[in-house]
Each structure stands twice: as C-alpha cells, then as structure tokens.
C-alpha positions in Angstrom: 12.8 14.3 -2.1 9.2 11.4 -2.9 8.0 9.2 -0.3 6.0 6.1 -1.7 3.3 6.7 0.5 2.3 9.4 -2.2 2.7 7.5 -5.8 0.4 5.3 -3.9 -3.5 6.6 -6.2 -5.7 8.6 -3.6 -8.5 6.6 -4.3 -6.0 3.3 -2.7 -4.0 5.6 0.0 -7.7 4.8 3.2 -7.9 1.0 2.4 -4.5 0.0 2.0 -3.7 1.7 5.7 -6.9 -0.6 6.4 -5.6 -3.4 5.2 -2.6 -3.8 7.0 -3.7 -2.0 10.2 -6.0 -4.3 10.5 -3.4 -7.6 9.9 -0.8 -6.0 12.9 -3.6 -6.0 14.7 -4.2 -9.4 14.0 -0.4 -10.9 13.9 -1.5 -11.9 10.2 0.7 -10.8 7.4 -1.1 -8.9 4.4 -0.6 -8.5 0.5 -2.7 -5.5 -0.5 -2.9 -4.4 -4.4 -3.1 -0.5 -5.6 -2.2 1.5 -7.9 1.1 4.0 -7.8 1.3 7.4 -10.0 4.5 6.4 -12.4 6.6 9.6 -13.6 4.9 9.4 -16.3 2.0 10.3 -15.3 0.6 6.7 -16.6 -1.1 4.6 -13.3 0.6 1.0 -12.0 -1.0 -1.0 -10.8 1.9 -2.7 -7.7 1.6 -6.0 -5.4 2.5 -5.8 -1.7 3.0 -8.0 1.6 4.6 -8.1 5.0 4.4 -8.9 8.2 5.3 -6.9 11.5 8.0 -7.7 13.7 6.3 -9.1 16.1 
C-alpha cells in the first residue's frame, strides 16, 4: 500500500512539513500547494487546507 505522503514530490516535502508544523504551533489554519506524482508518472498540482483540532 502506498501512503499519500510518499506521492508528494521530493522537492516539496520539507516545505510542506515545515509550513504545516508552523501553522499547528501557531494554532492557525494552513494552506499548502504542492506536486504529487500520478501513477502515469506525470506531476499534478494539489492544493490543501486544514487545521489541527485544538
């Protein structure tokens, strides 16, 4: 089974992690844009938003 995190483009992984961690520490919502690798090998852009439950 493939995890969703493993699909995120390697050049975007650290930035996304840091952005989400910062939002959690500041108790605010986050919004991130990143690329994933589609099963056909192409790149797709993703937009994600969320907030940790406080």
